[in-house]
C-alpha positions in Angstrom: 14.9 -5.5 15.5 12.7 -2.9 14.0 9.2 -1.9 15.1 6.4 -0.2 13.2 3.6 1.0 15.7 0.1 2.3 14.9 -1.3 4.1 17.9 -4.9 5.3 18.3 -4.9 6.1 14.6 -8.0 7.9 13.4 -8.4 8.8 9.5 -10.9 10.6 7.6 -11.8 10.7 3.8 -13.9 13.9 2.6 -14.9 14.5 6.4 -16.1 10.9 7.1 -14.1 8.9 9.7 -13.0 5.7 8.4 -10.5 4.5 11.0 -11.7 5.1 14.7 -8.7 4.1 16.7 -6.4 1.4 15.2 -3.6 0.0 17.4 -1.2 -2.6 16.4 2.5 -3.4 16.5 4.5 -5.1 14.0 8.3 -6.1 14.7 10.6 -7.1 12.2 10.8 -10.8 11.8 6.9 -11.0 11.8 4.2 -11.5 9.1 0.9 -10.0 10.3 -2.5 -10.3 8.3 -5.6 -8.1 8.5 -8.8 -9.5 7.4 -12.3 -8.0 7.5 -15.3 -7.2 5.4 -15.4 -4.3 2.9 -15.6 -0.9 4.4 -13.9 -1.6 7.5 -10.8 0.5 6.9 -8.1 -2.1 5.8 -7.0 -0.3 2.6 -7.5 3.2 4.4 -4.9 2.0 7.0 -2.3 1.1 4.4 -2.9 4.7 2.5 -2.6 6.2 5.9 0.9 4.7 6.6 2.3 5.4 3.2 1.1 9.1 3.2 -1.7 9.3 0.6 -2.8 12.8 0.8 -6.5 11.9 0.4 -6.6 10.2 3.8 -6.5 12.7 6.6 -4.8 11.5 9.8 -7.2 13.6 12.6 -5.6 11.7 15.7 -2.9 9.2 16.4 0.5 8.2 15.6 2.4 5.9 13.1 6.0 5.1 14.6 8.8 3.6 12.8 11.6 2.8 15.2 10.2 5.5 17.5 10.0 8.1 14.5 6.7 9.5 13.8 6.3 8.9 10.1 3.4 11.2 10.0 6.0 14.1 9.9 7.6 12.5 6.7 6.7 12.8 3.0 5.7 9.9 0.9 9.3 9.9 -0.5 10.8 10.0 3.0 8.9 7.0 4.4 9.9 5.1 1.4 13.6 5.9 2.2 13.2 5.1 5.7 12.0 1.5 4.8 8.3 1.6 4.3 6.8 -0.2 1.1 3.5 -0.6 -0.4 2.3 -3.1 -3.0 -0.7 -1.6 -4.2 -3.9 -3.4 -5.2 -4.0 -1.4 -8.4 -0.4 -0.6 -9.4 -0.1 2.3 -11.7 1.3 2.4 -15.3 4.3 4.6 -15.9 4.9 4.9 -19.7 8.5 5.7 -20.6 10.3 4.2 -17.7 11.2 0.6 -17.6 11.2 -1.8 -15.0 14.9 -2.1 -14.7 15.5 1.7 -14.8 12.6 2.0 -12.1 14.2 -0.6 -9.9 17.8 0.7 -10.0 16.6 4.1 -9.2 14.4 2.9 -6.4 17.2 0.9 -4.8 20.0 3.8 -5.1 17.4 6.2 -3.5 18.0 4.5 -0.1 21.6 4.3 -0.5 24.4 6.9 0.1 26.3 8.5 -2.9 29.1 6.3 -2.0 27.0 3.0 -2.0 25.0 3.2 -5.1 24.6 -0.6 -6.6 26.8 -1.2 -9.8 25.3 -2.1 -13.0 26.7 -5.6 -12.9 25.5 -6.3 -9.2 22.0 -4.9 -10.1 21.8 -7.3 -13.3 22.6 -10.2 -11.2 20.2 -9.4 -8.6 17.4 -8.8 -10.9 18.0 -11.9 -13.0 18.0 -13.9 -9.7 14.9 -12.5 -8.4 13.0 -12.6 -11.7 13.8 -16.3 -11.8 12.2 -16.9 -8.5 9.1 -15.3 -9.7 9.2 -17.2 -13.1 9.3 -13.8 -14.8 10.9 -13.6 -18.5 13.9 -11.5 -18.7 11.9 -9.0 -21.2 10.1 -7.9 -18.3 12.8 -5.7 -17.3 12.8 -3.7 -20.4 9.0 -3.3 -20.4 7.5 -0.2 -19.2 6.6 -0.1 -15.8 3.2 -2.1 -15.6 2.1 -0.6 -19.1 0.0 -3.5 -20.7 0.6 -5.9 -18.0 -2.0 -8.4 -17.2 -3.3 -8.2 -13.7 -1.2 -11.5 -12.7 2.0 -9.5 -14.2 1.4 -6.5 -12.1 1.4 -8.5 -9.0 4.3 -10.4 -9.7 6.0 -7.0 -10.4 5.0 -5.6 -7.1 6.8 -8.5 -5.5 9.5 -8.1 -7.7 10.2 -4.5 -6.7 9.7 -5.7 -2.9 12.6 -8.3 -3.3 14.8 -5.9 -5.2 14.2 -2.8 -2.7 14.3 -4.8 0.4 12.4 -2.6 2.5 12.0 -3.1 6.5 8.3 -3.3 6.5 6.1 -4.0 3.6 2.3 -3.4 3.3 0.6 -5.8 0.8 -2.7 -4.8 0.0 -4.7 -7.7 -1.6 -1.8 -9.2 -3.6 -3.8 -12.2 -4.1 -6.7 -10.4 -5.9 -7.4 -12.0 -9.3 -4.8 -14.5 -9.1 -5.0 -18.0 -10.3 -3.5 -20.8 -7.9 -0.2 -20.8 -9.9 0.4 -17.2 -9.8 -0.8 -17.1 -6.2 2.0 -19.8 -5.2 4.7 -17.8 -7.3 3.8 -14.5 -5.4 3.5 -16.3 -2.0 7.3 -17.8 -2.8 8.5 -14.3 -3.5 7.2 -12.9 -0.1 8.4 -16.0 1.8 12.0 -15.4 0.5 11.8 -12.1 2.2 11.0 -13.5 5.7 13.8 -12.9 8.4 14.9 -10.9 11.3 15.2 -7.7 9.2 11.9 -7.8 7.5 8.2 -7.4 8.4 5.0 -7.3 6.6 1.4 -6.3 6.9 -0.7 -8.5 4.7 -4.3 -7.1 3.8 -6.4 -9.9 2.4 -10.0 -11.1 2.5 -9.2 -14.7 1.8 -7.5 -17.6 3.8 -6.1 -19.2 0.7 -3.5 -16.6 0.7 -2.4 -17.5 4.3 -2.2 -21.0 3.6 1.1 -20.2 1.3 2.1 -17.1 3.7 1.4 -18.2 7.1 1.2 -15.2 9.3 2.4 -15.2 12.7 -0.5 -12.9 13.9 -3.9 -12.1 12.4 -5.9 -9.0 13.1 -9.7 -8.6 12.5 -10.6 -5.2 11.6 -14.5 -4.0 11.7 -15.9 -0.7 12.1 -12.4 1.1 11.8 -11.0 -0.8 14.5 -9.0 -3.8 15.2 -11.5 -6.1 17.2 -9.8 -9.2 17.5 -6.2 -10.5 17.3 -5.0 -14.2 17.1 -2.7 -16.5 15.3 -3.0 -18.1 12.2 -6.0 -20.4 13.4 -8.0 -17.2 13.7 -8.1 -16.8 10.0 -9.2 -20.6 9.3 -12.0 -20.1 11.8 -13.2 -16.9 10.1 -13.1 -18.7 6.8 -15.3 -21.5 8.2 -17.7 -19.4 10.1 -17.8 -16.0 8.2 -18.0 -12.7 9.8 -21.5 -12.4 10.7 -21.2 -14.3 14.3 -18.1 -11.9 15.3 -20.1 -9.2 14.3 -23.2 -10.2 16.4 -20.9 -11.2 19.4 -19.3 -7.8 19.2 -22.5 -5.7 18.4 -20.9 -4.2 15.2 -23.1 -3.1 12.4 -21.0 -2.3 9.2 -21.5 0.7 6.8 -19.5 0.0 3.5 -17.9 3.0 2.1 -16.8 4.0 -1.4 -13.5 4.9 0.0 -12.7 1.2 1.2 -14.5 -1.0 -0.9 
């Protein structure tokens, strides 16, 4: 079993504190979801875990199997088994999907264990079929000219090909129609197993109808304020955040860094 631990994490952006002591533990084999209003630090948490230099960790630790990833570069974190599916994936002209994916897979392997061309093609065809992606997507430049739905499917394709230990999925449901949402969820569910864990950031219960989480965390005011099972998300969908905020005495100030 592998473990990703966030301990007393404080993060600032341009000298404004966004995360104010986040604590959570994810084990491989588990799917966790984080929900919460805008401005509460959900995307800041994902950026801090992956090492975005715009987000300054001022206190706390992020441990992957006991090793503090704050001592690692972004590249080293990815090689160690962390993966981020971004809300707004970047376009990379001149690099095809297939080229990027093969290099990403081999970056986590030793020189003696590089994936062969035939094995790579077979795996790519298999995963693209699951995601209902046409073969020509492999030869298109990475995210260039992709629709929003194509970009989200492509992020899940990367997840399925690279097979990280822990994946952070930042609003992968944003902008998706119901058909695309079901396909993206199908890809994530294919990854479920004892060697994979995921943290899903979402605003909406509808995604969690298709990817049923083991644990749901509610984040407000830069902290995890409530944790429960999948039923917690359904309660929030029905009742909203206002009652919980009043119960906890929380007033939120939305920030440009985490809207």
